[in-house]
C-alpha positions in Angstrom: 60.0 41.8 116.6 57.4 39.0 118.1 54.4 38.3 115.9 52.1 39.0 118.8 53.3 42.7 119.1 53.0 43.4 115.6 49.7 45.6 114.3 48.1 44.6 111.1 50.4 47.4 108.7 53.6 45.9 110.4 52.5 42.5 109.3 51.7 43.4 106.0 55.1 45.0 105.8 57.0 42.3 106.9 55.2 39.7 104.6 55.4 41.9 101.7 59.4 42.0 102.3 59.2 38.3 102.7 57.6 37.8 99.4 60.2 39.9 97.5 63.0 37.9 98.9 61.6 35.0 98.0 61.1 36.7 94.4 65.2 37.5 94.3 65.6 33.8 95.1 63.7 32.8 92.0 66.4 34.9 90.0 69.3 33.3 91.6 69.7 35.7 94.8 69.8 32.7 97.1 68.3 33.6 100.8 68.7 30.1 103.4 67.3 29.8 106.6 68.9 26.7 108.6 69.2 24.6 105.4 65.9 25.5 103.9 65.2 28.0 101.4 63.0 30.7 101.7 60.6 30.0 99.1 60.5 26.1 100.7 59.4 27.8 104.0 56.9 30.3 102.9 55.1 27.4 100.7 54.9 25.3 103.5 53.4 28.3 105.5 51.0 28.8 102.7 50.0 25.3 103.1 48.7 25.8 106.8 46.3 28.8 105.9 42.7 28.3 105.7 40.8 28.2 102.4 39.4 31.6 103.1 43.1 32.7 104.1 44.7 31.3 101.6 42.5 33.2 99.1 42.8 36.5 101.0 46.8 36.1 100.9 46.8 35.3 97.3 44.7 38.0 96.2 46.6 40.5 98.6 49.9 39.5 98.4 50.4 37.2 95.3 48.4 38.2 92.6 47.7 42.0 94.0 44.1 42.1 92.7 42.0 45.0 93.0 41.7 46.3 96.3 37.8 45.9 96.7 38.0 42.2 95.1 36.8 40.6 98.6 33.2 42.1 98.3 32.7 39.3 96.1 33.4 36.8 98.8 33.4 38.5 102.4 32.2 41.6 104.1 34.8 44.1 105.1 34.9 43.3 108.7 34.8 39.5 107.8 37.7 40.1 105.5 40.0 41.8 107.7 39.3 39.6 110.2 40.3 36.4 108.4 43.5 38.4 106.9 44.6 39.4 110.1 44.7 35.8 111.4 46.1 34.4 107.9 49.1 37.0 108.2 49.5 35.8 111.9 49.5 32.0 111.1 51.8 32.8 108.1 54.0 34.4 110.2 53.9 32.2 113.0 54.7 29.1 110.7 57.9 31.0 109.7 59.1 31.1 113.5 58.4 35.3 113.6 
């Protein structure tokens, strides 16, 4: 599926799936893409996010903080705008 045709929810589903695969990889169920393991690809994609995008990505996908954690940092509209941009950047870096 091409990233530009994905809606917000589809991007979230794909990212959550990829992160579950990475967790499996850490438990010796290796997943590799073209010689690079998935964990390395995901770390490289995370490095390309903006500071705000990485904050959102880490709190929503990696740490899984309370759903309203962002109110301390962003308005609701800004949060969703940055989250959508960071999800697109992340998936684009993975070649999706």
